[in-house]
N, C-alpha and C positions, 0 to 999 in steps of 0.2 A: 358640372359643368363644362362645357366645350373647351375644347383645348385653347381654339381660337382668343375664343374670350378669356381664358386663365392668361394665357401671351399679355394681352393688354392690358389689361385689369392692372395684375402683376406689376407692367413697367410701370404704370401709371403712377401704383404705390410707392415704386422702389425712387422717382422721381421727387413726391413728395413724402417721402420719410429723409431721404439724402437732402431733403432742401435745397435742390438742384430747381425747383419748381413752389409757389408755396399759395398761388392765388386760392381762392375760398371760397365765392359767391358760388353757386348751387342755380343749377340748370330749372323755372319752378316749374311746377309741374310729373318733371321726369322720377321714375325709381326702379328700380332694376325687378326681372319677374326672374333672376336665376337664383335660388333657392340658398347658396352660396355666397349673394352679393349679398342676403339681403341685410337690412340695415347700411351698408356703403354706400353714402353720400354721391348723387350724379354733377359733379363740379361741370360750373357754365363751361370755363375757358374751356379746361380740358378736353371737353366733350366735345363742343362744338368743332377740336380740335383735332381729333381724332372720326368723328364723321369726315370731314373735309379729307381726309388719306383714305378712310375705305371707299372712297364715291370713284369713280375711274375719271379723271379729268376733274378730280377736285378743286377749284376756286375761291380763295378767302380771302378777306380783308382784315385784317386788323387794327384798329383805330386804340388811338390810348397817348396819356403825360409820355412823357420822355422814363426810357429807361425801368418801363413798366414790364417788361421780361416780352415783348411780341418775336423778336425777332429771336431770342434765348429759345423757346419753346418750340421755334417751328425746325429751329438749328436740331435740336435734341430732338422731336421726335422726328426729322431726316436719319439725324442716325442712328435709331432704333428699329423704324418699321426698316429701312435700306437696308441696315449696312450699312453705313457712312463710313468712313474714318471723319477726325475731323478736319482735318483739311481737307477732302473731298466736299464736305458739305458746306465748305466757303467756297471753294467754283458752283457752285448751285445759285450765289447770289448775287442778283442785281444791283446795284448800289445808285439809289437816285440820287441825278444830280440834272440842274438845268443845264449842261455842257453834252451830255448822252446823244452820241450819233449813234446810227443807221450801223455801220463798225465797230462802235464798242458795246451793245446790244445784241448785235447779231452773228457779225463773223467777218471774213474780210476776202478779200482776193488770194489765192497762190499764187507768192511772190514768185517762188521756183519758178513756175509757169510762168509769169510777167515780164523774169529775167531772161525764158531759155523758149521763144513762142515755138520751140520747133516739140515742143511737150506738149501743147492744147492739143486736145483731143475735140473734134467736129465744136471748130470753133469758137468753142465755152472754155476759160478760166476758171478753175475749178475753186467754189470755193468753200472753206476753213471756216466752219461752226464754231459757232465757242458754246463752250462747258455747260452755260445757261441753257443753250439753244436744245444741248441732248441730252441734255441731263434730263431723266425723272421724276426729280425730285428742287424744285425753284423752289427761288425767296426774290421778294424785289423789295425791300430794304428802300421803307421813305420814296412812298409810293408816286406822294405828291407832289415830288423833287422835282416832278419829270416835264419835261414842258411836253405841248398839247402836240409840236412833231413827233415825241417820241412815244407821247399815249396811242398816238393813230398806228406808229408803229409796230405795236403791241397788240392792235385790237384784234389781226387777225388770229394770233398766237395765241390769246382765252379764249376768243369764239369758236376756231375753228380747225385747232390746235395745227395747226400749219405758219411758214412765214417765206416769205420772198425776198432773196436779193440780189439786185443787179438780172439777169433772167432765169433766174436758177429759184425754182420753189423749192421746200421739203416739208412732208409732211411725218408730223411729231407723234411716236408711243406715248399711248396713255402715258399723264404726268401727274404732279400734285402739284397744286401751287399756292404760296402764302405770298401776304402780297402784307406790307408792314405799312401805316400813318402817321406821322405826330401831328399837333395841335399846327396852325397855323401861322408860317410864321414869312417875315421877309419876303426867303428862297423858296416859295410855297407857289403852285398854282393849284387852277381850278381844276377837282375832276369831273369833266361831262357827264352825263349822267347814261348816254351811250355807254365810253367806256365803264363806269361803273357796274350797268347788268352785264357786264360780261365776269363779273364775281356772283359767284354764289350765294355766298354767305359773307355776314357780314358785323362786326362782333368793337364796342365798347369795348375798351377794356380798364378797369377802375387801378390806380393804384393798392396794392396791397393793405389788407385793413393792420389796425395796430395789434391785435394777436399772433399774422401771419411776420412781423418784421425782426417780431426775436428771436426770427430762422434765416435772417437775411443777412448776407456780410460771412456765413462760414464757410470760405475759399477754398480749407484745408480737405473739406467732401467735396471736390468736385471731381467729379468721375469723368478721364479722357478718353473712357475706351465701352459708351453708349453701344455703340456697332454691335458691340459681344455680347450685347444679355439676351438678345434672342438670338440664337445662334440661327435654330433650323423654324424659323419663323417667315411667312412668306404671307408680303400684303397682297399681293396677286391675287390667292387662292381665297383670304379674307373680300374681295372686289370680287369675285365668283359667286360666294355663297350671297354677298349684298344684291347679287343680283338676279338672285333668285325668289327673292322676297317675296311674295304676292299679299293685294293686298284687300280691304274688303268692300263689298260691294257702297258699304256708309264713308267708306272713306276716298275713293271713288269719286262718290259726288258729289261729295264737301273740297276738292278741291277745285275741282270743276266752280261748282260754287262759290268758292271766295273768291275763285280769279276772276270770271260773274261780277261778281258784288263788288270790282274796282274800276269796274267799267259800266253801270248800267244806270243812265238817269234815263227820267220820260222825256228829256226837253231836247237834248242835242247827245251829240254822237260824241263825248268826248275827245275821243282821240286827233278829231280831226278840229277843234273847233279851238284858239289862240285868245281869238278875244271876249267868250265868255268865257269866265270860271265860277268855279262854289266862292271864293274870294270875292266876283262883282254885283252881278244882278242876278245869274241866271237863275240862284233858286229863293228868288224873291213871291212870298206870294206860292210855291206849291206846296203840295200838303206831307212830302215828302221828307220836307226843310224840320225834325223833329228830332230830338236828345234821342230818340234809340234806331235813326236811319243810318244808315254808312254812307250814301251817295251821294250827302250834301256835307261831307269829310272830305273829300277827296276830290283831287283836282284831274287827273290822270291815270289810264291807265296802266294794266301790269302789262309786260311786254310776253311776249309768248314763252321767251325765257324762263318766265320766272315759273310757269307751269308743267315746262320741262325741269327743275333743276326740282322743282316741292316733290314730286314725282319720284326723282333717283335716293334727295335726301329720306325723305321717308322713309324708303325701303332701310337707309343709310340706320335712322336713328331706332326705329326698329329694331333691328340685329343687334345694333350695338347695345339694346338693353332685353336684350335673350328673348323675346316677343315673335312669334310665327308667323303673324301677318301685318302687317300695318295696317292703324285703324286711327281716327278720326285724331283721340286725344295726341297722337305721332303728330300730323299734323298740326295739329293749332298749337304745340308744344314748342315746335321748329320754322310755323310759317316768320313771325316778328324780325325774325331772325336773317330768314331771306329777302326782303319786302320789305322793311324800311330802309332802307341807301337807293333804293329802283323805285321809289315813287314820293311823286308830291301829295300834301295833305296842307286840307284849308290853314289859314294861316291862325283864322278865327280862333276851330277847333284847340290849334297847338297853344292860344295863347291863353286861352280859356283850362287846360290840363295844367301851366305852368302855372295860374294864378289859384289854383284846386290847392295844388301837391304846398306851394307854400305859407296857404291858408292853413290847414292842416298840419303844420308839420312838427309841432308838440306830439298831437298824433298819432305820430308814422311810427312806418317800422322799418326792421332792414329793405323787404320789399319793397315800403316804399319811393323810396329816395329815386330822384332824380336823377338818370343818369343820363340819359341822349333823347330832349325831346320829342325828334323825330320817330328814335323808338318808342320808346315810352305812349304814347301818340299810337301805334300801331299796334301795338299789347292791346289798346282800348280796343282797335277798330279790329279786329279779329274776337275778340269775347263777343264784339258785339255781330256778328259774321257768324258767330257759333251761335247765337242767342236766334237766329233768324234764322238758319239751318234748320235746326232742330225745330222752329215751326211749319218750317215746308215742306222738308224733307220727306214727305210720307205722297206730296200730290209731284217730285223729284222722280221717285221711286213708281208712280202708276204713268209718268211721259214714260219711262223708261223703258213700260210696259207697253206705251203704247205704240211707240218707237218701234220695238219687237212685233209688234201686232198681240199679244196676249190679251189686252181687255176683250171681255163680250162687247158686245152695241151696245149693251145698256148700262153698261159701266160708263164707256168711253163717255156717253150723254152724261154721265153724272159728273164725271171728273171735270167735262167742263162748266158744267151747274156751280159745281164746289167752289173751282177757280175766278170765279164771275162775280161768288159773292163776300159781299163786305166787310162778311171777317175776318177776311181773309186777304192784309193790307201787306201784299211782299208784289213789290217793286217787280220780279221778277220772272211772279205769274202777271200781272197786268200789261206787264213791257214785252213779253216775249215768248212765255206758257201758251195763255189761253189765245193772241194770236196765232200763233204756227197751230195750237189745234183746230180750229175755225177755219183759216185759211189752207188748211193745204192738208190736215188727215179728215176734219167735217165731210168732204165731199166726195172720199174715193173710199171712207173710213170698213163700209159696208163689203168693198169690195175688198180687201185687205183680207178680213173676217174668212173672204169666201179662197182666197188666193191658200193661206192657214189652211182651213179646212181639209182644203183635197193635197194639201202638199203631205202632211199627217199619215190620210190614210191610202194615197198612190204605192205600190209596189212593182206599174214600171218604168221604167227606166228612160224611153222614150214620149210619154206622157210629162216625169216633171224636168226632162229636156226642154219640150216644147213648150212649157208654163216657164220656164230660165231664156230661154228664147221671146218670147209674147210680155216678156219684162224687161226685155233692154230696150221699148222702144213705151215704155208707159214713164212717159218722163211726168205723171202728175201722180205720180206715188212716191210720196218724199222716201218713205224706207227699206224701197227698192235693193237697199246693200245687206238689210236684215234680209230679207226674203230669199236672196240670193241667196245667206249664208244657212238657210234654214232649209233648202234645196238642196246644196252640197253633201250637209251632215245628216240629211236626210238618204240621198244617194251610198255616204260613206256609211253608215248602218245594213242598208240593203249587201256594200259589198264585202261587209268584213264575216271574218272567221274569226273563226276559235280555234285554237293545238294546244296540247296539252300535251309534256313528253318530262320524263324524269332523267335527272343526275344525281353521280357521283359526288360528296365532295372531295374527291380527288379528279376528277374532272371539272366541277368549276375550280378546283385551286391553280390549276394547269392554263387558266388563261387568265389571263390582268383584266378582258373587257366584260368577261363573267363575271368574274368574280366582284369587281367594280357595279354590278349591276345588281348581285346577290344584297350587298352591303349597302345597296342603297336601300330593298328593299327590308331586311335584315341588316339591321346593324352590327349584333352579337354574330351570325353567322364563323365559327360552325356551330356554335349553342343551338338544341333546339328550339323549335317554336313549331308551335302550331296553328297561330291563326292568319289569315291570307290579311296580308295586306299591299292594296295594289300601289301605282304610281303612272297616269300618264307619260308614255315615251314616245321618241321623233322617232320611227321609220326609218330606213338609210337611200328610202328613195322623198323621206318629209309628209310622209303618209304621218296621218297618227294611228295610235296602239296603245294597247294598254297592258302591265307586267303584273302580275301575281305572284308570289313563291310561297310555297310551306315544306314544309321539313316532314315527308309523311312516318318516314321512319329511321330511326340512327345510321347515322351516313347517306338517309337518299333527301335528294329536295326535288316536288314539284312545281316545274313552271307551267303557269298558266296564259296564251301570247288568248289575245284581241284583237284586230286590226284589217286593215281594207287589203297590206298588203305582204307579203311574205320571206320578202327578203331580210329582216332580223334574223328570222328562226332560221336561213338557210346558212345568215351569218357565223350562228353559234355550232349548228350543229357541225360547221362545217371547219370552225377552229377545233375546235372539241377533237375532230378529226383529222389531223392535221393539214 
């Protein structure tokens, strides 16, 4: 098991064993892929909270009853991951109440300068920013007690990571933010949809179950030294690892399909129509108004932020579970918690869900309990989208091939014919893919194929450059960007060189940058390994190159480089020679 995983899981287990946090609900469908964690449950609350921390600029809202442990968990994780003392974590908290002003949220002007004008530089009074602003771990307690005025002040902090006070702005370093929200009372304000959209994750937290209550109330077990639990742990290192997780092609397609499914309608553009909606007469008589279709259940599309967050958090859940790549299953598990609070669903659909749950309450299991109408309805929506994706993904893959010019003309014609078939009643095909294929690609696909063939066999730089120049004004070619990329790749192949040289153990150990390169390819260095393992690198001129390293004899390693530039070779050799 990787050390960082071991550190995190160990800390979570210690919280649980110490009775500091006891929620036992599990994240449906999630399982650890790490052998050492086989059988270890993936708990819902702690998992989503940790995922929010290991994503750079993570924002999460915890919603639930009074005393459910929302703020407590946020503080505990801040102490553990950031090594903050109990006192320092308190300084990170912005406690919501209706009288919060801009000064109480962001900061104040330097009183000393205001009293002594000669201290003022460049005509600006210095701003003394609050600890909440500068902290890398932020907690907003009872966020629904913030007035609309206070919510607007926080919008830029949540969305862009910047704040402005008087005539000065401040760009914040990456941070992790948790917000807690209790049920409505007389001192609450409504949170607008644009404000809620700034929170990537949202989780309704129920009170602990009967079994969990047996461990609550043992105050003698509270540990005030959580900041010392993981002395050598670096949250930034974890965040860097998360960024380097890759997606499978299928998972990328699913993310795009999921977001598109929330906006598709064969009658109107949902994002620009307020008078017509699925709760009124929009779907009346439409062949897509069916139980297994999602368009008739969704009032408004999702924002672009949801796509960006799904992509980031998908990497985090895959990393946390110990998987090498993001797969469709990761997005399906996580998506409801990134979407339910940022969307509006049909009232009819939600009412039918509640009625169905109540009618079958005697047959329910723990997983059937209605936690939040919007969340549970969103889970059903995601299941429908996944089912539809499985039926249409072969077309989506072929459409990607069309954009890259990989299909033959015969295959292109077959794709249009199959997409138009009445057997394939998918809204994305009829409303988007077929019109694009017939309207944009069909008139020029013969030329696209000719361009591709010419690029693949051309070995002359001038010819490739002339094709690129010609395409610059071919506005009728819808996939110009992909053809441009093919030309760039072809030029790169023609200009690539191969280099091979040998280094000793001593030479490698003497230069940290080289040793780090070797460890990426051969993690067991200096143990002998005879197999090549290739990894992509970026040259010092930002050109792609490839590195492989193998041990050819005791203490001697062979380096193999292939790339357009040689700077990386010169850099390594010069580092060795001092």
